[in-house]
C-alpha positions in Angstrom: -24.2 12.5 -19.7 -24.8 15.5 -17.1 -22.7 16.8 -14.7 -25.0 15.6 -11.6 -25.1 11.8 -13.6 -21.6 11.9 -14.1 -20.8 12.4 -10.6 -23.0 9.5 -9.5 -21.5 7.3 -11.8 -18.4 7.7 -10.4 -19.4 7.5 -7.2 -20.6 4.1 -7.8 -17.1 2.9 -9.2 -15.5 4.0 -6.4 -17.8 2.1 -4.0 -17.5 -0.5 -6.1 -14.1 -0.6 -6.6 -13.3 -0.3 -2.8 -16.2 -3.2 -1.8 -15.7 -5.8 -4.6 -12.6 -7.2 -2.7 -14.5 -8.1 0.0 -16.1 -10.9 -2.5 -12.9 -13.5 -2.6 -12.1 -12.7 1.1 -15.6 -14.0 2.7 -15.7 -16.6 -0.4 -12.2 -18.1 1.3 -13.5 -17.6 4.6 -16.8 -19.7 4.4 -14.8 -23.0 3.4 -12.5 -22.5 6.3 -15.1 -23.1 8.9 -17.5 -25.5 7.0 -15.6 -27.6 4.6 -11.3 -27.7 5.2 -11.6 -29.2 8.5 -13.8 -32.0 6.9 -11.5 -32.5 4.3 -8.1 -32.4 5.7 -9.6 -35.3 8.2 -11.4 -37.6 5.6 -9.8 -37.0 2.6 -6.1 -36.2 3.4 -6.2 -38.4 6.2 -5.2 -36.4 9.8 -6.7 -37.4 12.9 -10.0 -34.9 14.0 -7.9 -34.3 16.9 -5.4 -33.4 15.1 -7.3 -31.1 12.4 -9.1 -29.5 15.6 -6.2 -28.2 17.3 -4.6 -27.4 14.4 -7.5 -24.9 13.5 -8.1 -23.8 17.0 -4.4 -22.9 17.2 -4.5 -20.8 14.0 -7.4 -18.8 15.1 -5.7 -18.3 18.4 -2.7 -17.2 16.7 -5.0 -14.9 14.8 -6.1 -13.1 17.5 -2.9 -12.4 19.1 -1.7 -10.9 15.7 -4.7 -8.7 15.0 -3.6 -6.1 17.3 0.0 -6.2 16.1 -0.9 -6.0 12.4 -3.5 -2.9 13.3 -0.5 -1.2 15.1 1.9 -1.9 12.3 -0.6 -0.9 9.2 -1.4 2.7 11.1 2.6 3.0 11.5 4.1 2.0 8.5 2.7 4.0 5.0 4.7 4.1 1.7 4.7 6.9 -1.2 1.9 5.4 -2.5 -0.3 6.1 1.1 -1.5 4.8 4.3 -3.0 1.3 3.4 -2.7 0.8 -0.6 0.4 -1.3 0.0 -0.9 -3.3 2.6 -3.6 -4.5 0.3 -1.2 -4.7 -2.6 1.4 -6.9 -0.6 -1.4 -9.5 0.9 -2.6 -10.8 -2.3 0.6 -12.5 -3.5 0.9 -14.4 0.0 -2.8 -15.1 -0.2 -3.0 -16.6 -3.1 0.2 -18.5 -2.2 -1.3 -19.9 1.0 -4.8 -20.6 -0.9 -3.0 -22.9 -3.2 -1.5 -24.5 -0.6 -4.4 -25.0 1.7 -6.9 -25.4 -1.0 -5.6 -27.3 -3.3 -3.0 -29.7 -1.8 -1.1 -32.6 -3.3 -2.8 -35.3 -1.4 -0.9 -38.2 -2.8 2.1 -36.5 -1.2 0.4 -37.0 2.1 0.8 -33.3 3.5 0.9 -33.6 7.4 0.2 -31.8 10.5 3.0 -29.6 10.0 2.3 -28.6 6.4 -1.4 -27.8 7.2 0.0 -25.6 10.2 2.3 -23.2 8.4 0.1 -22.3 5.6 -3.2 -22.0 7.7 -1.1 -19.3 9.6 0.3 -17.8 7.1 -3.4 -17.6 5.1 -4.7 -15.8 8.9 -1.5 -13.9 8.5 -2.2 -12.5 5.0 -6.1 -12.2 5.4 -6.0 -9.9 8.5 -3.5 -7.9 6.5 -5.7 -7.2 3.9 -8.7 -7.0 6.6 -7.4 -4.6 8.7 -6.2 -2.3 5.8 -8.9 -2.7 4.1 -11.5 -1.6 6.8 -9.6 1.1 8.3 -8.9 2.7 4.2 -12.9 2.8 4.6 -13.0 5.0 7.4 -10.4 7.3 5.7 -11.9 7.5 2.6 -15.5 7.9 3.7 -15.7 10.6 6.3 -19.6 11.3 6.6 -22.1 9.9 9.1 -23.8 8.2 6.5 -21.2 7.9 3.8 -19.9 5.1 6.2 -22.9 3.3 6.5 -23.4 3.5 2.7 -19.5 2.4 2.1 -19.6 -0.6 4.4 -23.0 -1.7 3.1 -21.7 -1.9 -0.1 -18.6 -3.9 1.2 -20.9 -6.3 3.0 -23.3 -6.6 0.0 -20.3 -7.7 -1.9 -19.3 -10.2 1.1 -22.7 -11.7 1.2 -22.6 -12.3 -2.6 -19.0 -14.0 -2.4 -20.5 -16.5 0.4 -23.1 -17.4 -1.7 -21.2 -17.9 -4.8 -18.5 -19.9 -3.0 -22.1 -22.0 -1.3 -23.4 -22.7 -4.7 -20.0 -24.2 -6.0 -20.7 -27.8 -4.9 -24.3 -27.7 -5.3 -23.3 -26.8 -9.4 -20.4 -29.8 -9.1 -22.8 -32.0 -7.9 -25.2 -31.6 -10.6 -22.3 -31.7 -12.8 -21.6 -35.2 -11.7 -18.5 -34.4 -9.1 -19.0 -36.0 -5.7 -15.4 -36.0 -4.2 -14.9 -33.6 -1.7 -11.3 -33.0 -3.2 -13.0 -31.1 -6.1 -15.2 -29.2 -4.3 -12.3 -27.5 -1.9 -10.3 -27.3 -5.2 -13.3 -25.5 -7.1 -13.4 -22.9 -4.1 -9.4 -22.2 -4.0 -9.6 -21.7 -7.5 -12.5 -19.4 -7.4 -10.7 -17.0 -5.1 -7.4 -17.5 -7.0 -9.0 -15.9 -10.0 -11.1 -13.1 -8.1 -8.3 -12.3 -5.5 -5.7 -10.7 -8.3 -8.7 -9.4 -10.7 -10.2 -7.6 -8.3 -7.5 -6.1 -6.2 -6.7 -3.8 -9.3 -9.6 -1.6 -9.7 -9.2 -1.3 -5.4 -5.5 -0.1 -6.5 -6.6 1.8 -9.0 -9.4 3.9 -8.5 -9.9 4.1 -4.6 -7.7 7.2 -3.4 -5.4 6.6 -0.1 -4.9 9.1 2.1 -1.1 10.4 2.8 -2.1 12.3 5.5 0.1 11.7 8.7 -0.6 11.9 12.4 -1.0 15.6 13.5 1.0 14.8 16.8 3.5 12.5 18.6 1.7 11.9 21.6 4.0 9.6 24.0 2.7 5.5 23.7 1.7 5.4 27.6 -0.4 8.4 26.7 -2.1 7.1 23.6 -2.7 4.1 25.0 -4.2 5.3 28.0 -6.6 7.1 25.7 -7.0 4.3 24.0 -7.8 1.9 27.4 -10.0 4.8 28.9 -12.3 5.1 25.9 -15.9 3.8 27.3 -17.6 4.0 23.6 -14.8 2.1 22.4 -15.5 -1.0 24.8 -19.2 -0.8 24.5 -18.6 -1.0 21.1 -16.1 -4.0 21.6 -18.7 -6.0 23.8 -21.7 -5.9 21.3 -19.5 -7.3 18.7 -18.6 -10.0 20.9 -21.8 -11.3 21.9 -23.2 -10.4 18.6 -20.4 -12.7 17.0 -21.2 -15.3 19.7 -24.9 -15.5 18.4 -24.1 -15.8 15.1 -21.4 -18.2 15.6 -24.1 -20.5 17.3 -26.5 -20.1 15.0 -23.6 -21.1 12.2 -22.3 -23.8 13.9 -25.7 -25.7 14.6 -27.9 -24.2 11.8 -27.3 -27.3 9.5 -27.8 -30.0 12.8 -31.2 -28.4 13.3 -32.2 -28.9 9.7 -31.0 -32.6 9.4 -31.5 -34.0 12.8 -34.5 -31.8 14.3 -36.3 -30.6 11.1 -35.2 -34.1 9.3 -34.8 -32.4 5.8 -31.6 -33.3 5.1 -31.6 -32.2 1.3 -33.1 -28.8 2.5 -30.4 -27.5 4.4 -27.9 -26.8 2.0 -30.1 -24.9 -0.4 -31.9 -23.1 2.7 -28.8 -21.6 3.9 -28.0 -20.6 0.2 -31.6 -18.4 0.9 -30.4 -17.2 3.5 -27.6 -15.4 2.3 -29.5 -14.3 -0.6 -32.5 -12.5 1.9 -29.6 -10.9 3.5 -28.1 -9.6 0.2 -31.5 -8.3 -0.8 -32.1 -6.8 2.9 -29.0 -4.2 3.0 -30.3 -1.5 1.0 -33.4 -1.3 3.4 -30.8 -1.3 6.6 -29.2 1.2 4.9 -31.8 3.6 4.5 -33.1 2.9 8.1 -29.8 3.8 9.3 -29.6 7.0 7.3 -32.9 8.0 8.6 -32.8 6.6 12.4 -29.1 6.6 13.3 -26.7 3.6 13.3 -27.0 2.7 16.7 -31.3 2.5 16.7 -31.1 0.4 13.5 -28.5 -1.9 15.0 -30.4 -2.4 17.9 -33.4 -3.1 15.8 -31.6 -5.5 14.0 -30.5 -7.4 16.5 -34.0 -7.8 18.5 -35.4 -8.4 15.4 -33.1 -11.2 14.8 -33.4 -12.4 18.2 -37.1 -12.5 18.3 -37.3 -14.6 14.9 -35.1 -17.3 16.9 -37.3 -17.3 19.9 -40.5 -17.8 17.3 -38.7 -21.2 16.1 -38.2 -22.1 19.5 -41.6 -21.8 20.2 -43.3 -23.0 16.6 -40.5 -25.5 15.3 -42.2 -29.1 14.2 -40.1 -31.8 12.7 -40.4 -32.2 8.8 -42.1 -28.9 8.2 -40.3 -27.2 5.5 -42.6 -24.6 5.7 -41.3 -23.7 9.1 -37.3 -24.2 8.3 -37.2 -22.1 5.3 -39.8 -19.4 6.9 -37.0 -19.1 9.3 -34.0 -19.4 7.5 -35.3 -16.6 5.3 -36.6 -14.5 7.9 -33.6 -15.2 10.0 -31.3 -13.8 6.9 -32.8 -10.4 5.9 -31.1 -9.0 9.3 -27.6 -11.0 8.2 -25.4 -7.8 7.2 -27.1 -5.3 9.5 -24.8 -5.6 12.9 -21.5 -6.0 10.5 -21.8 -3.3 8.5 -23.5 -0.7 11.4 -20.3 -1.9 13.7 -17.7 -1.1 11.3 -19.3 2.2 10.5 -19.4 3.0 14.0 -16.2 1.9 14.8 -15.0 4.4 12.2 -17.0 7.1 13.8 -14.9 6.7 16.9 -11.6 6.9 15.1 -12.8 10.4 14.7 -13.5 10.7 18.5 -10.1 9.3 18.9 -8.2 11.4 16.7 -9.6 14.6 18.4 -8.2 13.5 21.7 -4.8 11.9 20.5 -4.3 13.3 17.4 -3.2 10.3 16.2 -4.8 8.3 13.0 -4.9 5.0 14.5 -7.9 3.2 12.4 -6.3 0.3 11.9 -5.4 -0.6 15.6 -9.4 0.4 16.4 -10.6 -2.1 13.5 -7.7 -4.6 14.8 -9.6 -4.7 17.9 -13.0 -5.2 16.4 -12.0 -8.2 14.5 -10.2 -9.7 17.7 -13.7 -9.2 19.4 -15.5 -10.9 16.6 -13.2 -13.9 16.6 -13.4 -14.4 20.2 -17.4 -14.3 19.8 -17.1 -16.8 17.2 -14.7 -19.0 18.9 -17.0 -19.0 22.6 -20.4 -19.3 20.4 -18.6 -22.7 18.7 -17.1 -23.8 21.7 -19.8 -23.0 24.5 -22.8 -24.4 22.1 -21.1 -27.5 21.6 -20.0 -28.3 25.1 -23.5 -27.8 26.2 -24.9 -29.9 23.3 -22.8 -33.1 24.5 -22.4 -32.4 28.4 -26.2 -31.2 29.3 -28.3 -33.0 26.3 -26.0 -35.9 24.8 -26.1 -34.8 21.3 -24.3 -37.1 19.1 -24.1 -35.6 15.2 -24.5 -38.4 12.6 -26.3 -40.7 14.9 -30.0 -41.1 16.1 -30.7 -39.0 19.1 -33.6 -39.5 21.3 -36.4 -36.7 21.4 -34.3 -35.1 24.5 -31.2 -34.6 22.8 -33.4 -33.1 19.9 -35.2 -30.8 21.7 -31.6 -29.7 23.3 -30.6 -29.0 20.3 -33.2 -27.2 19.4 -33.1 -24.8 22.8 -29.3 -24.4 22.6 -29.6 -23.4 18.5 -32.6 -20.8 19.7 -31.6 -19.6 23.2 -27.7 -19.5 22.3 -28.6 -17.1 19.1 -30.9 -15.0 20.7 -29.3 -14.6 24.0 -26.2 -13.7 22.3 -28.0 -11.1 19.8 -30.1 -9.5 22.7 -26.5 -9.0 25.0 -25.2 -7.3 22.0 -27.9 -4.7 22.1 -27.2 -3.8 25.9 -23.8 -2.0 25.7 -25.5 0.3 22.8 -28.2 1.3 24.9 -27.9 5.4 25.6 -25.3 5.3 22.8 -24.4 8.8 22.4 -22.3 8.9 18.9 -25.5 10.3 17.5 -25.0 12.1 13.7 -25.3 15.3 15.5 -22.5 14.6 17.7 -20.1 13.2 15.2 -20.6 16.2 13.0 -19.3 17.9 15.9 -16.3 16.1 16.3 -15.6 16.3 12.4 -16.1 19.8 12.7 -13.5 19.9 15.4 -11.4 17.8 13.2 -11.7 20.3 10.5 -10.5 23.1 12.4 -7.8 21.9 13.8 -5.9 20.4 10.9 -5.0 21.8 7.2 -7.1 20.6 4.3 -5.5 17.6 2.6 -6.7 17.7 -0.6 -8.0 14.0 -0.9 -12.0 14.5 -0.3 -13.4 11.2 1.5 -16.6 9.5 -0.4 -19.0 11.4 1.8 -16.9 14.3 3.1 
């Protein structure tokens, strides 16, 4: 094997070792949104109001704890590095919480307090792993394009996790397993196997920086730099609005497929191909980002996805198999672009912040990014459901009149397209280009001593 091919293989192993843990992370997150609320209402026996209140409260708890977790992850390192110990600590907590939440003893009738406690543990451990992992990536890959590559690999494993966990219920149905309890348990076991297996290459093969901040900037001055960073707030606004548009789509897609298109047997399988399309198209978005820059590619992806939804609104016909499948796959092609490029762009902002503050605060920056995404998701679900109920009188699971069904399609298409188009606005004239980032990195290298720990694309 030549030196060049050996280096390429080593690089791919590093990228895969870093990104693979995103597979069980995504596989765990999907059922929390889609399957668990129904499971605890219909199988465990909690009331819909109780289940809704618990999951909403847990999400609000997550939003509050994200920035605190980001500060803690930035501040407390260990002899293994800045991020590695946080990832290692999160895995046993996640596995315990997944076991309790996905595989409860139904005969013991777990109540509201049981679900609340273990859901909070699950969310806290997930937040710990997510922020540690994302901020680790910002320090692992330091080059403008290398970050797009790194987070692109992460998104590929994320989509793979979503696709596989969605395929589990279908596979169980083919095997004769129809119970919700069996389906939810299979998803939990999938995560329980993958979390401890895939954290091993992350901890063994992925280097972690031991480099500390170069200054002890007072807290007040550090926060002033954070609050006064206009690029940060533009990126957070884009993330919130993109999250809102995506959440409207996620919350209403099944309703549109079943109620408007009247194709219930196609809904789940088409959704699988939505994620498969996103998986296959990720290399294209990365190549576009390398050639045209992250912000231009991101704006292009947002406009493309919005246009697909507006075309759906103009052309959708009930019982059209081609219409449902064509829209689903076309829309899915853009799925991975926004999360990949927003994270890569946020990593670049951490360099600008370090140059200004002398502090390495990637944990805090990525905590803010996860917070805005969750807020956008919550707003998307809440607003879309409220509009469907109050403005159009749509009732899931019943025979709705044509006005309610047209209102469903309108809310879905305009809510999704509107959020995505609005997300592009804060990125107009976005100044953090490849050249500008190169100047920042050069200034950092001139100011700091070399650590001897090169990143993926430093």
